Residue, then its C-alpha position, 0 to 999 in steps of 0.5 A: m750936065n753932060d752926065i745927066l744928058l748922057f744918062e737920060h739919052q741912054k735910058n731913052f725915057d719917054r719925055t712926055r711922061t717922065i719926071r725928074i726929081g732932084l733931092r739934096q737930102r737922102i730918102s728911101k723909095h718908100e718915102i718917095e712913093k708916099i710923097f707921090e701916092d696921089y699920082s698915077i705912076d708906073w713904079n716899075s719905070f723907077n730909075y736914079l742917077f748916082r753921082k760918084n763924085v758926090e757919092k749920092i743919088q742926085f736925080i730920081y726918074f719915074q714915068c707917070t702912066n700917061n702924059q695928062e698925069a705927068k702934066r698934073l704932077y708937074s703943075d702941082r710941083s710948087t705945092l709939093v716942093k713947099k710941103y716937103e721943103k726939108l727935102e730940098m726937092t726939085i721937080t722938073c720935066l726932061m728937056e727935048s732931045i737934040e733930034e727933036i729940036i733939029k726937026k723943029s728947025n725951019k732952016p737947018e742950014l742956019s742952025g747950030i750948036l755952040s760947044v763951050p770947052f770946060s775950063n776955069m776960064i769959062i767957069s770963072k766968067t759971070v753970066p751977063k744980065k738977060g738984056e746983055r747976053n746976046n751981045a756977050f754971046a756974039n762977042l764970045v764967038k767973034d773973040t774965040l774965032n778971031i773974026t771981025n763984025n762983018q764976018v759973022r751974023s748974030i741973031k737974037i736968042k730968046 
């Protein structure tokens, strides 16, 4: 995930009109252009993320000519994924930049970012059920920082 976020940050994509395509099967640029020929796409903006550890292109990025076209393509994603299911394709939009998320915060002094170290200990844990995640997160913070319940205030994460 770090590689993806770093790549997207370095390329400085226009998040309002950039689409990320994930493919598990190999495909040519010409085949991609045929799949998305009904959409207005700036093919000069075509980029891809090549993952060295898997030796293949993991994601393809391109920009639609405008935000409305990007929204149309994104809303048609389930139809496209079903039509080309043999490619095992995913169509996603880019996440907001961290700067934008911070700007939207009403009380930045109450905001924070949790950084979890990449280790076997963390990876081997299973993700709790949705209703249990907030408590599990609060317990993780308390256990990691070795603090008591009255030393931390947790808020509901939606």
